[in-house]
C-alpha positions in Angstrom: 68.4 103.2 109.1 68.2 99.5 108.3 70.1 96.5 109.9 73.9 96.2 109.7 73.6 93.3 107.2 71.3 95.4 105.0 73.4 98.5 104.8 76.6 96.7 104.5 75.2 94.7 101.6 74.0 97.9 99.9 77.5 99.5 100.4 79.1 96.4 98.9 76.8 96.4 95.9 77.8 100.0 95.2 76.3 103.5 95.8 76.6 107.0 94.6 77.4 109.1 97.7 77.8 112.9 97.3 80.1 114.7 99.7 77.9 117.5 101.0 78.8 121.2 101.0 78.0 123.6 103.7 75.2 126.1 103.2 76.0 129.6 104.6 74.3 133.0 104.4 75.9 136.3 103.5 77.1 136.7 107.1 78.8 133.3 106.8 76.4 131.7 109.3 74.8 128.3 109.0 71.7 128.4 106.6 69.7 125.5 107.9 66.9 125.9 105.3 69.3 125.7 102.4 71.3 122.9 104.0 68.1 120.8 104.2 67.3 121.7 100.6 70.7 120.5 99.5 70.3 117.2 101.3 66.8 116.7 99.8 68.2 117.4 96.4 70.8 114.7 96.7 68.3 112.1 97.9 65.7 113.1 95.2 68.5 112.8 92.6 69.0 109.2 93.5 72.0 109.3 95.9 72.4 106.1 97.9 74.0 107.9 100.8 75.3 111.2 102.1 78.8 112.1 103.4 78.6 114.9 105.9 81.3 116.7 107.9 83.9 115.8 105.2 86.4 118.0 103.3 83.6 119.4 101.0 81.6 120.4 104.2 84.7 122.3 105.2 86.9 121.0 108.0 86.7 124.4 109.8 83.2 123.5 111.1 85.0 121.8 113.9 86.8 124.9 115.1 85.4 126.2 118.5 84.6 129.6 117.1 82.6 128.0 114.3 80.9 125.2 116.3 79.0 123.6 113.5 80.2 120.0 113.5 77.4 118.8 115.7 74.6 121.0 114.2 75.4 119.9 110.7 75.6 116.2 111.5 72.3 116.4 113.5 70.5 118.2 110.7 71.7 115.7 108.1 70.8 112.8 110.4 67.2 114.1 110.5 67.0 114.4 106.8 68.4 110.9 106.4 65.8 109.5 108.7 62.9 111.2 106.9 64.4 110.9 103.4 65.8 108.0 101.5 64.9 107.3 97.9 63.3 104.7 95.7 66.2 102.3 96.4 65.6 102.4 100.1 67.1 104.3 103.1 70.2 106.2 102.4 73.5 105.5 104.2 74.9 108.1 106.4 78.7 108.6 106.4 80.2 111.1 108.9 83.6 112.7 108.4 86.0 112.0 111.2 89.4 113.7 111.6 92.0 115.0 114.0 94.3 113.3 116.5 93.1 110.2 118.2 91.2 111.9 121.1 89.3 114.1 118.7 88.7 111.3 116.2 87.3 109.0 118.9 85.0 111.8 120.2 83.7 112.5 116.6 83.2 108.8 116.0 81.2 108.6 119.2 79.0 111.5 118.2 78.4 110.0 114.8 77.4 106.7 116.2 75.0 108.3 118.7 73.4 110.3 115.8 72.8 107.1 113.8 75.5 107.3 111.2 76.4 104.0 109.6 80.2 104.6 109.2 82.9 107.2 109.7 85.0 108.5 106.8 88.4 108.6 108.6 90.7 111.4 107.4 94.4 110.9 108.4 95.6 114.4 107.6 96.4 115.1 111.3 98.7 112.1 111.4 101.2 113.3 108.8 104.1 113.1 111.3 103.0 109.8 112.9 104.7 106.5 112.3 102.8 103.7 110.4 102.4 101.8 113.7 100.9 104.9 115.3 98.5 105.5 112.4 97.3 101.9 112.6 96.6 102.2 116.4 94.7 105.4 115.6 92.5 103.6 113.0 91.9 100.7 115.4 90.8 103.1 118.1 88.2 104.7 115.9 87.1 101.3 114.5 86.2 100.2 118.0 83.6 103.0 118.1 82.1 103.0 114.6 82.5 101.1 111.3 85.3 102.8 109.4 85.3 104.0 105.8 89.0 104.4 105.0 90.1 107.5 103.2 93.2 108.1 101.0 93.0 111.9 100.6 95.4 113.6 98.2 98.1 115.7 99.9 97.1 118.8 97.9 94.0 119.2 100.1 95.3 118.0 103.4 96.0 114.3 103.0 99.3 112.4 103.4 101.1 109.7 101.3 100.4 106.3 102.7 102.4 103.2 101.5 101.2 99.8 100.4 102.3 98.4 103.8 99.9 100.7 105.6 96.9 99.8 103.4 97.6 96.1 103.9 97.6 96.4 107.6 94.6 98.8 107.5 92.6 96.2 105.5 93.2 93.7 108.3 91.2 95.8 110.8 87.9 93.9 111.3 85.6 96.9 111.4 86.8 98.5 108.2 83.8 98.3 105.8 84.9 100.4 102.8 87.7 102.6 101.5 87.4 105.9 99.6 90.4 106.0 97.2 91.2 109.6 96.5 94.9 110.3 96.0 94.4 111.5 92.4 97.3 109.2 91.6 97.2 105.9 89.7 100.1 104.3 91.5 98.6 105.0 95.0 95.2 103.9 93.8 96.6 100.5 92.8 98.4 100.3 96.2 95.0 100.4 98.0 93.2 97.9 95.7 96.1 95.4 95.7 96.4 95.6 99.5 92.7 94.7 99.9 93.0 92.0 97.3 96.0 90.4 98.9 94.4 90.4 102.4 91.3 88.7 100.9 88.7 91.1 102.4 85.8 90.7 100.0 83.7 92.5 102.5 85.6 95.8 102.1 83.8 97.9 99.5 86.1 100.0 97.2 84.8 103.6 96.4 86.4 106.1 94.1 87.2 109.6 95.3 89.4 110.2 92.3 87.4 113.1 90.9 89.9 113.2 88.0 89.2 109.6 86.9 85.6 108.8 88.0 84.3 106.9 85.0 87.3 104.8 84.3 87.7 103.9 88.0 84.1 102.5 87.9 84.7 100.6 84.7 88.1 99.0 85.3 88.5 95.4 86.4 91.6 95.2 88.6 93.5 91.9 88.7 96.2 91.0 91.2 98.0 87.7 92.1 97.2 86.8 95.7 99.0 83.6 96.8 98.4 80.9 94.1 95.5 82.6 92.4 94.5 85.8 90.6 91.9 88.0 92.3 89.7 90.6 90.6 88.4 93.6 92.5 86.2 96.4 91.3 85.6 99.9 92.5 81.8 99.6 93.2 80.8 103.2 94.0 81.9 106.7 94.6 82.0 109.1 97.5 82.7 112.3 95.7 82.7 116.1 96.1 82.2 116.2 92.3 78.8 114.5 92.8 77.7 117.3 95.0 76.7 119.2 91.8 74.8 118.1 88.7 73.9 115.1 90.9 71.0 113.6 89.0 73.1 113.3 85.9 76.0 112.0 87.9 73.8 109.3 89.4 72.5 108.2 86.0 76.1 108.0 84.7 77.2 106.0 87.7 74.3 103.5 87.3 75.3 103.0 83.6 78.9 102.4 84.6 77.9 100.0 87.3 75.5 98.1 85.0 78.3 97.6 82.4 80.8 96.5 85.1 78.4 93.9 86.5 77.2 92.6 83.1 80.8 92.7 81.6 79.4 94.0 78.4 81.9 95.8 76.1 82.4 99.4 77.0 81.0 101.8 74.4 83.3 104.4 73.0 80.8 107.1 73.8 81.2 106.3 77.5 84.9 106.7 77.3 84.4 110.0 75.6 82.1 111.0 78.5 84.9 110.1 80.9 87.0 112.9 79.5 84.1 115.3 79.6 83.5 114.6 83.3 87.2 115.1 84.1 87.2 118.4 82.1 84.3 119.6 84.2 86.1 118.5 87.4 89.1 120.6 86.4 86.9 123.6 86.3 84.9 122.9 89.4 87.9 121.8 91.5 90.3 124.5 90.2 92.9 122.0 89.1 94.9 124.8 87.4 95.5 126.4 90.8 96.3 123.2 92.8 92.6 122.9 93.9 92.6 126.2 95.8 89.0 126.9 94.6 87.7 123.4 94.9 84.9 124.1 97.5 84.1 127.6 96.1 83.7 126.0 92.6 81.1 123.6 93.9 79.3 126.5 95.6 79.3 128.5 92.4 77.4 125.7 90.6 74.9 125.4 93.5 74.5 129.2 93.6 73.7 129.3 89.9 71.0 126.8 90.5 69.7 128.9 93.5 70.1 126.1 95.9 72.7 128.2 97.8 72.2 131.9 98.4 75.8 132.6 97.5 79.2 131.0 97.2 80.5 131.9 100.6 82.9 129.7 102.5 83.7 129.9 106.2 87.1 131.4 105.4 86.6 134.7 103.5 89.9 134.0 101.7 88.5 130.8 100.2 87.0 132.0 96.9 87.0 131.3 93.2 90.5 131.6 91.7 91.2 134.1 88.9 89.8 132.6 85.7 87.8 129.8 87.5 84.4 131.3 86.9 85.2 131.6 83.2 86.3 127.9 83.2 83.0 127.0 84.8 81.2 129.0 82.1 83.1 127.1 79.4 82.2 123.6 80.7 78.6 124.7 81.2 78.5 125.5 77.5 80.5 122.5 76.3 78.6 119.8 78.3 74.9 120.8 78.8 74.0 117.0 78.9 75.9 116.7 82.2 74.0 119.4 83.9 70.8 118.8 85.9 69.6 122.5 86.0 66.1 121.5 84.7 65.7 118.9 87.4 66.7 121.4 90.1 64.4 124.1 88.7 61.5 121.7 88.7 61.8 120.7 92.4 63.9 123.4 94.1 61.0 125.3 95.7 59.7 122.1 97.3 63.1 121.3 98.7 63.4 124.8 100.1 60.0 124.7 101.7 59.6 123.9 105.4 
């Protein structure tokens, strides 16, 4: 999957990385054929990487009675090896969570399967001290390059202060951070911490699905010592990009082009920022504190016939009342953000063999 220098350079330049959902059949069992089709869709749509075993894939894949963590990571690793896209081989990011013993075991498996980095969720460390969390992160970083993760508390994350992120940014094997607290103050904490530490080699990625476009367009300036430092969010690792992916990648590339060129931001792009957030509110079920966030993504993929249905591992995890109607609304309002035609053109090939 490329040398360390090559993939780290690509990560630093910026990539669009969808957080992959889990394909299930009507019996809520793993649907390998449709899982492969999903991964092929993302790569064909221009994704520069895939995040697997993360929140969007459902944390419950790790439960002993489910037993899907290894099978899902193995299948995705196969598709990454045979896939890639016009820009080159895609980067594999494996979700890692749980207390230290579990996290180290998951990191070891991810490394053995050829993943480039581990997206480290700290939800299991809610009651730990800052010192304990840093030791936890260091233990994982000894196994695999770490992609930090500030996950919003509404879906299992925990609040992490500036002091934590400053210490986290000093861990040598941290290669990137996904910033996803859905909170402007906490987002600034992460960026300022990395800027003050002076780690130009830590790539910043947005996971703020409520603010994707503006995150990608904004220059962040902070005083570090006797000089000002500018940092940019260079890419995204997003559940939102698991649907309508071709159009999302095109929008990402336009944002990145403007950020690099420093051209004036057209008002049309600012308008589209609001449209994307409106879509996310429907997909992620913001009205119900994100209760239907995974089911909402499944609904889109089911409408495109990439998934057989919208089932989650937990039968109670479904669309919220009114969520389907909200998805209908954004479908009608923003047809230019949908890639239904692209999926229809290629879906049978992705589903074959």
